[in-house]
N, C-alpha and C positions, 0 to 999 in steps of 0.2 A: 461941148458940154459946159454948162455953167460951172465955174470954179467953186469948190466947196470951202468957204471961209466963213468966219463968224457973221459977216455982214450980208451974206447971201440969204435971200428970202426963202421961207419954207415952200411957197408955191413954186418957185423956180426949180427947186430940187425934186419935189414930189412928182411932177409931171414929166421929168426928164430921166430920172435915175431909177432903174428897175429895183423894186423892193423898198424904196424910200417911203412910199405912201403907207405900206403896211407897218413899217417901223414907226412912223409918226402916229398912226392909229393906236398902236400898242402903247405908246406913251401919252395918249390923250392930246396930241398936238393936231390942231385943225389946219388943213392946207387950203381950205376954201375961203370961209369968211375971215379968218385971221391969218391967212396965208401970206400977207404982205409984210409981216414982221421978220426981222433977221433971225437966223438960226440961234444966235446967242441968247436973244430975248425969249424965244420960244422954249429953249432948253431950261432957262431959269424959271419960267412960269410953270413948267412941268416938273420942277424939282430935280432937274438933271444938271450935271456939270457940262457946260457947253463943249468943252474939249472932248468929252466922252461921246457925246452925240455926234460931233463932227468925225471922230475916229470911226464910229460905226458906219456912218455914211460913206466915208472913204473906203472902208472895207467892202461895202456893197459895190462901189465904183470899180474896184479892182477885180471883183468877181463877175461883173456884168459882161454878157456876151460870150462867156466861156463855153456855153453849151451849143453855140452855133458853129457851123462849119466855117473855116477860115478862107478856103478857096472861093473866089468871087462867084463863079457859076453855081457852085453848090450852095453858097449863101443865098443867092437870089432864089433858087429852088426851095430852100428852107423857108424863106419869108413867104413865098407863095402858098406852100402847103401848110406850114405851121401857123401862120397868122392870117393871110388873106382868106383862105378857106374856112378857118375856124371862126373868124369874126362874122362872116356871112351866116354860118350855121347857127352860131349862138344868138345873134341879134334876131334871127327868125323866131326864136322861142322866148327870148328875154322881153321883147316888146309886148306881146300879148299877155305874158305873165305879169308884167308891170301894170298893164291896163286892168287886169283882174284885181290885183292887190289894191290899186287906187280906187276901184269901183266898190269893192267889198269893205275896205277898211278906211274909206275916205273921211270918216268922222273921228278916227283915232288921231290923237295929237302928234304921233310920230309917223303918220302916213306919208309916203314919198310922193306928195302931190306934184305933178309936173314931170315926173320921171319918165313916163312913157313918151311924152312929147319930146323930151330931150334926147332920148334914145332913138326915136324915129328921125329926128333931124340929124343926129350923128350917123345913123345908118345911111341916109341919103348922101351926106357929104363924104362919108368914108367910101361908099360904093363908087362915087365919081372919082375919088382920089385913087383908089386901087385900080380902077379901069385905066386911068392915065398911066399908072406905073406899068401895068401889064401890057398895054398896047403901044406905049411910046418909050418911056424911060428905060425899063428893063431890057427890051430888045436892043436899044442903043448900047447899053452896057454889055450885053451878051456878045455884041460885035466889036467890043473893044473901046467903046466910047466915041465921041464926036466933038468937033469944035463947037457944035450947037447945044451941047448937053448942059451947059451952065444954066440956061433958062428953065428947063423942066426941073432941074434939081432945086433951084431957088423957089420955084412954085410949090414943090412938094414940102420943102422946109416951112414955107409960110402956112400951108394947109395943116401941117403938124401942130403949129401954134394954135390954130382954130380948134383942132381936136383936143388939145390940152385944156382949152377953155371949157369944152363940154365935160371933160373929166372932173374939173373943179365944180361944175354945176351938179353932176351926179353925186359927188362927195357932199355937197351942200344939202340937196333935197333928201338924201338918205341918212343925214346926220353921221357921216363917216361910216356908212354901212353898219350902223348899230341897230341890232334887232331889239324891239321892245320885249319886255317879259311876256311870255305866253304867246309869242308870235306863231302863227299857223304854219303849216308845211309849205304852202305856196310862198308866203313871205320869206321863209327861211331859204327855200330853193332859189328865190329871186336874188337875194343878197349873196348867196354862195356863188351863183352864176356870175353876178356882177363883179364879185371880187376877182374871179379868174379873168373875166373879159377885160376889166380895166387894167389889171396887172399885165396881161398879154399885150394890150395896146401900148403901154409904156415901153415894154421890151421891144416891140415892133418898131416904134418910132426911134428908140435908142439905137438899134442895130442899123437903121438906115442913116440917121443923122451922124452917128459917131464912128461907124465902121464902114458901111458901103459907100455912102456919098463922097467922103473924103478921098477915096481911091480914084475918083474921076474928076476932082477939082482941077488937077494939073493938065487934064486932057483938053479942057475947054479953052 
């Protein structure tokens, strides 16, 4: 996990720490276009005391992962049912809904043009990623690990970075999931679903990067 200090960038925290993206949105801090600025500067621009923002982020860090099982086999099962299955189900309806909103509201200045394409690319990459975990990495972990496990773990960590880039793109094209005044039900449902999906994906990656994977680093 990236250390939360004044010089840490907004983007680094938003896509790694569960709840950080929503905290930033609440304070009007962008983690896509302006995400490369340090937390201290972002706080000052938003009219916040940097130390207070960092304290809130550290509180989120302390709370992260508490709702997940601690035992390794139970944690893997939790990831499979709570995140893998949910991602597949939600993307199945989020993509066509995004296509509808883009088609119907394409002339609106706040229309999320390009969102459906980004989601489709994320779906394809995420599906490949999850299959590799389900068929290769998790079975190795369920059998206690292996001296060969370092490579698949490193590959999954690298792919998580790609997924984080897609999250930043989603944040950009949706303007921070900000609905325009008078948004229709479809648009509202799309952003409500996206908020849950993106938050879930950050928690999913966090559980793997910070909780599950480190348990097997010493096995390799």
